[in-house]
C-alpha positions in Angstrom: 102.0 75.3 123.6 100.6 72.0 122.5 103.0 69.7 120.5 102.0 69.0 116.7 100.6 65.6 117.8 98.5 67.2 120.6 97.1 69.8 118.2 96.3 67.2 115.7 94.3 65.2 118.2 92.4 68.4 119.1 91.7 69.1 115.5 90.2 65.6 115.0 87.9 66.1 118.1 86.9 69.6 116.6 86.2 68.0 113.2 84.1 65.3 114.6 81.9 67.5 116.7 81.6 70.4 114.3 78.7 71.3 112.0 79.3 70.8 108.3 80.5 73.8 106.4 77.3 74.1 104.3 75.1 75.4 107.1 72.8 72.3 107.1 71.2 71.9 110.4 72.2 75.3 111.6 69.0 77.0 113.1 70.5 80.3 113.9 69.8 82.8 111.0 73.0 84.8 111.8 75.2 81.8 111.8 73.5 80.4 108.6 74.1 83.6 106.8 77.7 83.8 108.0 78.3 80.3 106.8 76.7 80.7 103.3 77.5 84.4 102.6 80.9 84.9 104.2 82.6 81.7 105.2 81.8 79.8 101.9 82.3 82.9 99.7 84.8 81.5 97.1 85.2 84.7 95.1 88.6 86.0 94.3 88.6 89.7 95.5 90.6 92.5 94.1 93.1 92.6 97.1 93.9 88.8 97.2 96.6 88.9 94.6 98.7 91.9 95.7 98.6 90.9 99.3 99.6 87.3 98.6 102.3 88.5 96.2 103.7 90.6 99.1 103.5 87.5 101.5 105.5 85.4 98.9 108.1 88.2 98.8 108.3 88.4 102.6 108.9 84.5 102.6 112.0 85.2 100.4 113.3 88.1 102.4 116.5 87.1 104.4 116.8 90.4 106.1 117.6 89.9 109.8 115.6 91.7 112.4 116.3 92.2 116.1 113.1 91.0 117.9 111.6 91.9 121.2 108.8 89.4 121.7 106.2 90.4 124.4 104.0 87.4 123.6 104.3 83.6 124.1 106.9 83.3 121.4 107.0 81.3 118.2 106.6 77.6 118.0 109.4 77.5 115.3 112.0 80.0 116.2 112.5 81.7 119.7 115.7 83.5 118.7 115.9 87.2 119.3 117.4 87.7 115.8 115.1 86.4 113.1 114.9 86.7 109.3 111.8 88.2 107.8 111.3 84.9 105.8 111.2 83.1 109.1 108.5 85.5 110.5 106.6 85.3 107.2 106.7 81.5 107.2 105.8 80.9 110.9 104.0 83.8 112.3 101.6 85.1 109.7 98.0 84.0 109.5 97.4 81.7 106.6 95.6 83.2 103.6 92.5 81.1 104.3 91.9 83.0 107.7 93.2 86.4 106.6 90.9 86.4 103.6 88.0 85.2 105.8 88.5 88.3 108.0 88.7 90.4 104.8 85.4 89.1 103.8 83.9 89.6 107.3 85.0 93.3 107.2 83.6 93.6 103.6 80.3 91.9 104.7 79.6 93.7 108.0 81.4 97.0 107.3 82.8 97.9 110.6 83.9 101.5 111.0 86.4 100.9 113.8 88.7 98.0 113.5 91.4 97.0 116.0 94.1 94.4 115.7 96.4 93.3 118.5 99.5 91.7 116.8 100.4 93.4 113.5 103.3 91.1 112.6 104.4 92.0 109.1 101.0 93.5 108.3 99.4 90.8 106.0 96.2 90.4 108.0 96.2 94.2 108.8 96.3 94.8 105.1 93.2 92.4 104.4 91.4 94.1 107.3 92.0 97.6 105.8 91.1 96.4 102.4 87.7 95.0 103.6 86.4 98.5 104.1 88.6 101.4 102.8 86.4 103.8 104.8 87.1 102.1 108.1 89.6 103.3 110.6 92.0 100.4 111.2 94.2 100.6 114.4 96.9 97.8 114.5 99.3 97.2 117.4 102.7 95.7 117.4 105.2 95.1 120.2 108.4 94.6 118.3 109.8 97.9 116.7 111.8 96.2 113.9 108.6 94.3 112.9 106.5 97.3 113.0 108.9 99.2 110.6 108.4 96.4 108.0 104.8 96.5 108.3 104.7 100.2 107.9 106.6 99.7 104.7 104.3 97.0 103.5 101.3 99.1 104.1 102.9 102.0 102.0 103.7 99.4 99.2 100.0 98.4 99.1 98.9 102.2 99.3 96.7 101.5 102.4 95.9 104.9 103.9 93.4 103.9 106.5 95.9 102.0 108.9 97.3 103.5 112.0 100.1 101.5 113.7 100.7 101.7 117.5 104.0 100.4 118.5 104.9 99.1 121.9 104.0 96.6 124.7 100.2 96.2 124.6 100.1 96.2 128.4 101.3 99.8 128.1 99.8 101.0 124.8 96.4 99.4 124.7 94.6 101.3 127.5 95.7 104.7 125.9 94.8 103.6 122.5 91.2 102.5 123.5 90.8 105.8 125.5 91.6 107.8 122.2 89.0 105.9 120.0 86.5 108.2 118.3 83.8 105.4 118.8 83.4 102.0 120.1 85.2 99.1 118.6 83.2 97.4 115.7 85.5 94.6 115.0 88.7 93.3 116.9 91.3 90.6 116.1 93.4 89.5 119.1 96.6 87.8 118.0 99.2 89.5 120.2 99.8 87.1 123.1 99.1 83.5 123.6 99.0 83.6 127.5 96.0 83.2 129.7 96.1 86.4 131.8 97.2 88.9 129.1 94.6 87.5 126.7 91.9 87.7 129.2 92.9 91.3 130.2 92.8 92.4 126.5 89.5 90.7 126.0 88.1 92.5 129.1 89.4 95.9 127.9 87.8 95.3 124.7 84.6 94.6 126.1 84.5 98.0 127.7 84.7 99.6 124.3 82.3 97.3 122.5 78.6 97.4 121.7 75.9 94.8 120.8 77.2 94.2 117.2 80.9 94.2 118.0 82.7 91.1 116.5 85.8 90.0 118.4 88.1 87.3 117.0 90.6 85.5 119.2 93.4 83.7 117.5 94.8 80.2 118.2 92.1 79.2 120.7 93.3 75.7 120.8 97.1 76.5 120.6 97.7 75.6 124.4 95.9 74.6 127.6 96.0 78.3 128.6 94.3 79.5 125.4 91.8 76.7 125.7 91.1 78.1 129.2 90.7 81.5 127.7 88.2 80.3 125.1 86.1 78.4 127.8 85.9 81.5 130.1 85.0 83.8 127.2 82.3 81.5 126.1 80.8 81.6 129.6 81.2 85.3 130.0 77.8 87.1 130.8 78.2 89.5 128.0 78.8 86.9 125.4 75.7 85.5 123.8 77.3 83.4 120.9 80.6 82.0 119.8 81.8 80.2 116.6 84.8 77.9 116.9 86.7 77.6 113.6 89.6 75.8 115.5 92.4 78.1 114.7 90.3 81.1 115.5 87.2 81.9 117.6 84.5 84.3 116.8 82.8 86.1 119.8 79.5 88.0 119.7 77.6 90.1 122.2 74.3 90.5 120.4 71.4 90.9 122.9 69.0 89.8 120.1 70.4 86.3 120.8 68.2 85.3 123.9 69.8 82.0 124.5 73.5 81.7 124.7 74.7 79.5 121.8 78.1 78.0 121.0 78.8 76.7 117.4 81.7 74.7 116.0 81.9 74.9 112.2 84.2 73.1 109.9 86.3 75.4 107.9 
């Protein structure tokens, strides 16, 4: 993983090369609509307060969990025993990005949503709240964390989430094979190494369609993740990407005749 200094330098580079966050000068109707209607939607939706209250409670929870981490680990704490508060403070997606994904699900209304990397279930809860009619499948490798996430879903009364527990390398093929329809929206946040992330991406492509949206987390987190991002951008099936620095949005719409890559300030 990059150091904080290296990450800061990359963020400055991203900021300098990115389009402004108002959509000015963006000639793609899809991207302009995404920026104006979704990215810059400042509304306070009904689910924000209860989910953020849960996040705050988790940040104060000193319960210790025995962790089996199948991913690239935490920048902050690599111990096998971790407090819930430590996970909540270092491993959860910030509200800014979780709420953006809520707005994306709310706006595009995907029916099948897949998340690789449940953690404590905060982003999962936003995804499930964005379209209560959607089937949300979230996957978590660490059993102790999965148990906490299930309790969190119950406390928020979210009935449209199914949690698959276990190593993604073992559980993802079977999970995808059982889907009732292609994936409409996927968030990949379960492993920050090159080969596993590319494997997951290619498996998702096999169950995707023209309007599927795939979001890759932490695309500038390390040289390996930047390699993933560059290869995904060049993949023949990919017709458009949007770089928001901490996440990357991948689209396969055949209506986009020319491959386009955008960096947008967020």
